N, C-alpha and C positions, 0 to 999 in steps of 0.2 A: 435412449439410455434408461435402464431400469430404475436406478436411484438418481433422479434428476436434481442436482443442486441448483440453487439460485446463482445468477451471474452478476458480478460486480466488476468495477475497474479501479486500478491503482494508477495515479497520475503523478509524474514528476515535473510537469510543465517543462518538458525538454525543449531547449532552444536549438532550432535548426541553424547550421552554420550560415552566417550572414543575416539572419533574422534579428529583429529587435525583441526585447522582452514583451513589449506591448502586443506585438503581432502574435507571439507565442501564447500569451494568455487569452487573446481573442480566439485562437484555435482551440485552446483548452475548453473554453465556454461552449463553442460549437460541438465539440466532442462530447461534453457532458450532456448537452441538450439532445444529441442524437441517441446517446445511451438511454436517457430518460424516455424518449419516444418508443424505444424498443423494449422497455420494461426491465432494464437492468436495475438491480436493487439499490446499490450504493456506489458512490464515487468518492474515493479517498485520495488525499494529497499527502505526499511524503515530505518530511522535513530533512533538508540537506543544507549544508553551509559551505561557503568558500569553494564551490564547485562550478567552474565556468561551464555553462551548458545546461545547468539545472536551475530553474527559477522558482522553486517552491519553498524558499527559505522562510518567508513570512506566512507560515501555514494557515494560521487563523484568519488572516486577511484574505487569503485566496479562498478559503472555505466560505467566507461571507459573500465574496464576489460570485462564486459558482452557485451557491444556494439562492442568491438574489436573482440569478438569470435562469433558474429552473423552478419547477413547481412541486414535484412529488418525490424525486429521487433523494435518498438519504445522502448527506454530504458530511465528510469527517476527515479525521487525521489518520494517516497510515504510515507513520504516526507522529505524534508529538514526542520528541526525544527528551524525556523528563529530566535527565541530568543537566540539561541546558537551562532549565527554568525553575523559579520558585513555584511550588504548587498553587499558592494563592493567585498568582498572575494567570495561570492556566485556568483555574476555576472561574475567575472573573471573565476571561475571554470567552470560554465555552458557555458560561452562564448567560453572557450577552448574546452569543450566537443562538442558543436555545430559545431565548426570549424573542429574538428576531424571527426565527424559523422553527416554531414549535414542532416537536416530534420528528425532526428531520436531521438532527445533529448527532454524530458519533465521536467519541473521544478515544482514539486508539493511542496507546502509550508504548514507547520503546525505552530500553535502558541503555542503548548505545548513544554516543553523542551525535552521530550522523555527520561526522567531520573528522578532521585531524586534531591531534592533541593541542596544538597552539591555538587553533580557532576555538576549541572547546573551552580553553582557559579564558579566551576573550569573551565568550558568551556568558560564562558563569564563573566569576572570579573567586568564589569562596573555597575552591578546592574540593567541593563535594563531587562524588563520583557515582558510578553505578551501584556501589555497595549500599547506598541509601535508598535505592529504588523501591523496595517493599514499603518502607516508611512513607516515602513520597506518595505512593499509590494510596495508602491508607489515609493520608492527610487529604488527598484530593477527594476520595470517596466521602469523607466527613464534610468537607467544605461544600460539596455539591448536594449533600443530603439535607434533611430537615435541620433547622436551627435548634440548638439545645439550650436549655436555661443556663444563663451565665456564660455562654460562649463568648470568649474575648475577641477572637479573630473571625470575622465573617466575610464570606465572598458575596459582595453586593454589586451587580447581580451574580447569581450562582447558587446561593443557598436555596434548597428546596427544588431545584430544577431537575435533579437526578439524571443528568446527562449520562447515557449509557457509556460505561468505561469498558474498553477492550484491552487485553494485553497482547502485544505483538512479540514474536520471537523467532530466532533461527537456531535455537538449541533447546535442550530439555529444561533449562532453568525456568524460563517464562511459562512453559507448559505446566510445570509443577505449581508455580505461584498462581497461575490463572485457575487451576483446578482447586487449589486450597481456598482461594478467595471467592470461588463461584462466579467467575467472570468469563465472558466469551473469549475465544483464543484464535488468533490469526497467525499462521506459520508463513515465514518469508521464503517460500520455495523459489521465488523469482531470482534470488541470489545465493541461497543456501540450500541446495537441493538434497543434501545427503540424509538428513535426519527427519524428514517429514513424517514418515510412517511411525517411527518411534515416538516423536514428540506428540503427534495426534493421539496415539494409543495411551501414552502416559497421562495426557490430559483427561481423556475419557475415563480411564480406569480409576483415576484419583479424584474425580470431580465431586465437590461438596456443594449442594444447593445453597443459594443465597437469596436475599431479597430481590436482587436484580435478575437472577436467572435460576430457574428450577432444574433445568436439564442442560447437559453440555452442548455447546454450540461452537462449531469450528469453521474457519475459513482457510483455504489454501491459496496462496498467491503464486501464480505461474506466469512465465513469459509466453506470449503467443504471437505468431505471425500468420494470420489468416489472409488468404487471397483467393481469387477465382480459380486459379490452377496451382498445382504443386510446384510447377516450374517458376511461376511468378513469385510464390512464397519464398522459394530458395533464393531468388534474386533480392527480394525485399529484406530478407534476413541479414544480408551483409551490412545493413545499417547498424543493427545491434551488435554484430561481430566487431565492427570497427570501434564501436563505443566501449565495449568491454576491454578490447585491446588497449584503447587509450587509458582506461582506468588502471589496467595492469602497469602501464608505462608511466603513470603519473602525469599524463597529458590532459589538456582541457577536454571536456566531455560533450562538445558540440555534436548534435545529431547530423551525421553526414549522409549524403546521397548514396543510394546503393551502387554497387559495382558489379561488373560481370563476373569477376573472379577475385578471390582474396589472395591468390598466388602472388608472392612478392610483397604482400602487405604484412604477413606474419610468418614466423618460422614454425617448425613442427611443434616445439614446446609450447609456444603461445597459442597455436591452434588447439592443442589438447587442453590447455588451461581454459580457453574461452568456451569450448564445448562442455567441459566439466562444469563451469559456472552456470551454463544454460542447460543443464542436464534435463530439466523438466520442461523445456521449451516445446510448445505445441506448434506445429508448422504444416501448412498445406491448405487444401480446400476444405469445405465443410465436412465431407466424408472422412478425410484423413484426420482432421482434428477430432471429430467425434470418436473415431477408433482409438486415437492416442489418449483422449481423455478417459474413455472407458477403461483402458489399461492402467492409467494412472490411479484411478479411483477404485480399482478392483481390490486393493489391499489396504484401503484407508477409508474411514467413514468421514465424509466431508459434507457439511451443510451448504457451503457456498464456495464457488471458485471465483477468485479475484484476479483478473487478467492485467498484465502490463503489456502494452502493445507499442513497441518501438518501430514505427513505420514513418519514413521521412515525409512522404506526401500526405498533407492533411486530409485530402479527399479519399485517398486509399486507406488511410487510418480509420476514417468513418465507415468506409465500405467494409473494413475488417469486422466492425461490429455487426453489420448485417449478416456476415458469414458466420460469426459466432452464434448469432440468433438462430440461424438455420440449423445449427447443431442441436438446438433444443426441440426443434419441430420435426426433424427428419425421422 
């Protein structure tokens, strides 16, 4: 590839059907350690709530666990859903993380709740919503920045740590806000494929330098099913198809074993919906994925690609990272 982006991973700590959360998190640690060995840049955990099959709800706790089991890879949130939390609490949590693991922590922020409305109310009862997101981001920046004379509310730890803040988005809104604030921007192409070119262009065209960042910096998150052969990848991909289908149907999101055929599991409309949801999915062996990634990045400037890899077998999932790594060297 001519313009080679860095590679990173987004993790939901997905629970395989029948597995415990403890076993799931042990698999996540092994996955992160393998990514670190291969030179992946960062490993982010996504905040979700009230979703059977996803165990990354206590995001900062998991970040600490993964960072403690690795040495060099950056670990962070992809993201903390800020409407769920008072900014002071997040500043204290991430200030503590930065103090424990200096220079390795990222604070990615989203403005969605990452859950349903009832659970969102249970998480943060004061009725605040995404409308307050820009103010919350500014407050977080202030709390993680240097202490000011007479500052009444301080994040201890947190103040002066300057944990890098990222804005995450699936629309043009966060792209515009990230550009205005001079923050790095990550686009959620793994579930919102439609606007990635427009959002990345809006961000770059409107970027204003800041103390944190002098030049625009973009990450594109995409789903990937790497395997040793294209046929095996098609088979392994049925795990993610079953999962998105369950999401559409409001069913638990356990990671299910792959199947030989999806025929009879979905109807034509559901099939189209799942394929649309996964429109940016990279699938196949190293050569196929390299070709697909080249096509994906031909019309967008991306500094980093962040993969979500929904593969049922933990060993095959780690093998998938080897195959992704091959695409950088081929």
